[in-house]
NUVEXGU-452388 format. One record per residue: residue number from 1; chain; x, z, y of N, C-alpha, C, O, CB in turn. Coordinates in pm, whole numbers, plus 32768, in hexadecimal, padded with zeros to 4 digits. Glycine has a CB too. Layout:
BEGIN
i_ch_n.u_n.w_n.v_ca.u_ca.w_ca.v_c.u_c.w_c.v_o.u_o.w_o.v_cb.u_cb.w_cb.v
NUM_A_X_Z_Y_X_Z_Y_X_Z_Y_X_Z_Y_X_Z_Y
...
This chain:
BEGIN
i_ch_n.u_n.w_n.v_ca.u_ca.w_ca.v_c.u_c.w_c.v_o.u_o.w_o.v_cb.u_cb.w_cb.v
1_A_EA6B_5ABD_7B84_EA8B_5A5C_7BEA_EA1E_59F1_7BF2_E9F3_59CB_7C5F_EB14_5A1C_7BCE
2_A_E9F3_59C0_7B80_E988_595B_7B81_E906_5995_7BB9_E8BB_5951_7BFE_E970_5925_7AF2
3_A_E8EE_5A13_7B9B_E874_5A53_7BCD_E878_5A5A_7C66_E813_5A40_7CA8_E865_5AE1_7B91
4_A_E8EC_5A7B_7C9D_E8FA_5A81_7D2E_E8E8_59F6_7D6D_E8AB_59E9_7DD7_E983_5ABB_7D54
5_A_E91D_5992_7D2D_E90D_5909_7D5E_E879_58E2_7D5F_E848_58AA_7DC1_E95D_58A7_7D08
6_A_E835_5900_7CF3_E7A5_58E0_7CEC_E755_592C_7D54_E6FA_58F5_7D92_E76F_58FD_7C61
7_A_E775_59AC_7D67_E72F_59FC_7DCC_E747_59C4_7E58_E6EA_59BC_7EA9_E75C_5A8E_7DC5
8_A_E7C2_599D_7E75_E7E2_5965_7EF8_E797_58E3_7F0E_E763_58CA_7F7B_E878_594D_7F05
9_A_E791_5890_7EA8_E748_5812_7EB6_E6B2_5828_7EC2_E66D_57DD_7F07_E765_57B7_7E3F
10_A_E67F_588F_7E7F_E5F1_58B0_7E8E_E5D3_58DD_7F1D_E56E_58B5_7F56_E5C9_591D_7E2B
11_A_E62A_5930_7F55_E616_5961_7FDD_E619_58EE_8041_E5C9_58EA_809F_E681_59C9_8001
12_A_E675_588F_802C_E683_581E_808A_E628_57AA_8068_E631_573F_80A5_E713_57EF_808B
13_A_E5D0_57BC_8008_E573_5754_7FDB_E5BC_56D8_7FA8_E593_5667_7FC1_E514_572D_804D
14_A_E629_56F0_7F5E_E673_5685_7F1D_E6DB_5640_7F72_E719_55E0_7F45_E615_5622_7EEE
15_A_E6F1_566F_7FEB_E752_562F_8045_E7DC_566C_8031_E7ED_56E6_8036_E725_563D_80D8
16_A_E83F_5616_801A_E8C8_5646_8008_E909_5669_808E_E978_56A0_8090_E91C_55DD_7FC0
17_A_E8C7_564B_80FD_E900_5669_8180_E910_56FF_8198_E959_5727_81F3_E8AA_562C_81ED
18_A_E8CE_5750_8148_E8DC_57E1_8155_E96D_580D_813C_E998_5875_816C_E87E_582A_80F4
19_A_E9B8_57BC_80F0_EA42_57DF_80D0_EAA2_57B5_8140_EB19_57D4_813A_EA6C_579E_804D
20_A_EA71_5770_81A4_EAC5_5742_8212_EAA6_5786_8296_EACE_5756_8300_EAB7_56AD_8223
21_A_EA5F_57F5_8291_EA34_5837_830C_EA9E_5896_8344_EA98_58B8_83BA_E9B5_5883_82F4
22_A_EAFB_58C1_82F4_EB62_591E_8323_EBEC_58DD_8313_EC04_5895_82B2_EB5C_59A4_82D6
23_A_EC45_58F8_8372_ECCB_58BA_836C_ED18_58DD_82EC_ED5F_5888_82B7_ED1C_58E5_83E4
24_A_ED0A_5956_82BB_ED54_597D_8243_ED29_5929_81CB_ED7D_5901_817B_ED3F_5A12_8225
25_A_ECA9_590F_81BE_EC7C_58C0_814C_ECAC_5830_8156_ECCB_57F1_80F1_EBE3_58C3_8143
26_A_ECB2_57FB_81D0_ECE4_5773_81E3_ED77_576C_81BA_EDA1_570D_8178_ECD3_5746_8276
27_A_EDC5_57D1_81E2_EE53_57D4_81BE_EE64_57DF_8127_EEB6_5798_80ED_EE99_584B_8205
28_A_EE18_5836_80E7_EE23_5847_8057_EDFA_57C8_800D_EE3A_57A4_7FAA_EDCE_58BC_8029
29_A_ED92_5785_8039_ED6A_5707_7FFB_EDD4_569B_800F_EDEF_564D_7FB4_ECE4_56D8_8034
30_A_EE11_5697_8085_EE7A_5634_809F_EEF3_564E_8046_EF2F_55F0_8011_EEA4_5637_8133
31_A_EF18_56CD_8035_EF89_56EE_7FDD_EF69_56C6_7F4E_EFBF_5692_7F07_EFA9_5785_7FE5
32_A_EEEF_56DF_7F23_EEC6_56B8_7E9C_EECD_5622_7E87_EEF8_55F4_7E1E_EE3A_56E8_7E80
33_A_EEA3_55D6_7EEA_EEA9_5544_7EE0_EF3A_5515_7EDC_EF5C_54BD_7E8D_EE5E_5502_7F57
34_A_EF8F_5551_7F2F_F01D_552B_7F2E_F05F_554A_7EA9_F0B1_54FD_7E78_F066_5573_7F9E
35_A_F03C_55BA_7E6E_F074_55DE_7DEB_F043_557A_7D82_F090_5552_7D2A_F04B_566F_7DC4
36_A_EFC6_5554_7D8A_EF8F_54F6_7D28_EFCA_546A_7D37_EFD8_5423_7CD4_EEF8_54F0_7D35
37_A_EFEC_5442_7DB0_F01D_53BC_7DCC_F0B5_53B2_7DC0_F0EA_5345_7DAF_EFF1_5390_7E57
38_A_F0FB_5421_7DC8_F18E_541E_7DC9_F1CC_53D9_7D4E_F231_5395_7D5F_F1C1_54AB_7DD1
39_A_F195_53E7_7CD6_F1D0_539C_7C67_F1C7_5304_7C7B_F220_52BB_7C50_F18C_53C2_7BE4
40_A_F15F_52D5_7CBB_F152_5246_7CD5_F1BB_5218_7D39_F1EF_51A9_7D2D_F0C5_5225_7D0A
41_A_F1DB_526B_7D99_F241_5247_7DFC_F2CB_5245_7DBD_F320_51F5_7DE5_F23D_52A8_7E71
42_A_F2E3_529B_7D5E_F364_52A0_7D1A_F37B_5224_7CC5_F3EE_51FA_7CB3_F36E_531C_7CC4
43_A_F311_51E8_7C91_F31F_516F_7C41_F34E_50FA_7C96_F394_50A2_7C64_F29B_514D_7BFD
44_A_F32A_50F7_7D13_F34E_5089_7D6A_F3DB_5097_7DA1_F41B_5033_7DC1_F2EB_507E_7DDD
45_A_F40D_5110_7DAC_F48E_5128_7DEA_F503_50E7_7D9E_F555_50A7_7DDF_F4A6_51BB_7DF4
46_A_F50F_50F2_7D1A_F580_50B3_7CD4_F583_501C_7CE6_F5F0_4FE2_7CE8_F57A_50D4_7C41
47_A_F514_4FDC_7CF2_F512_4F4B_7D04_F559_4F24_7D86_F59D_4EBE_7D8B_F481_4F17_7D03
48_A_F549_4F73_7DED_F58B_4F58_7E6C_F621_4F6C_7E61_F66D_4F2B_7EA8_F553_4FB0_7EDA
49_A_F64D_4FC4_7E0B_F6DB_4FDF_7DFB_F721_4F6F_7DAF_F79B_4F61_7DBB_F6F0_5062_7DB3
50_A_F6D8_4F1F_7D62_F712_4EB3_7D13_F733_4E37_7D65_F776_4DDD_7D34_F6B4_4E8D_7CA5
51_A_F705_4E31_7DE3_F71D_4DBC_7E36_F7B2_4DB3_7E59_F7F3_4E18_7E74_F6C7_4DC2_7EB7
52_A_F7E5_4D3B_7E57_F872_4D24_7E78_F87C_4D0C_7F0F_F846_4CAA_7F41_F8AC_4CA8_7E27
53_A_F8C0_4D65_7F5A_F8C7_4D57_7FEB_F91D_4CE1_8018_F912_4CB8_808C_F8FD_4DD6_8027
54_A_F971_4CA9_7FC2_F9C9_4C3C_7FE8_F984_4BB5_7FE8_F9B9_4B56_8022_FA3F_4C37_7F8C
55_A_F911_4BA9_7FAB_F8CE_4B26_7FA5_F866_4B19_800E_F824_4AB1_8017_F88F_4B11_7F1F
């Protein structure tokens, strides 16, 4: 996997934009980011549940 990444970056002369040229890669990168960020979103959710709606 690392070898493929290095080869891709060599072909694109170091530009990461090569990974955003096709819609499928954009979708896969977005899903990866959402998976990576989802634990952070879960930490914020319980705090909102602790609010007292009567005050």
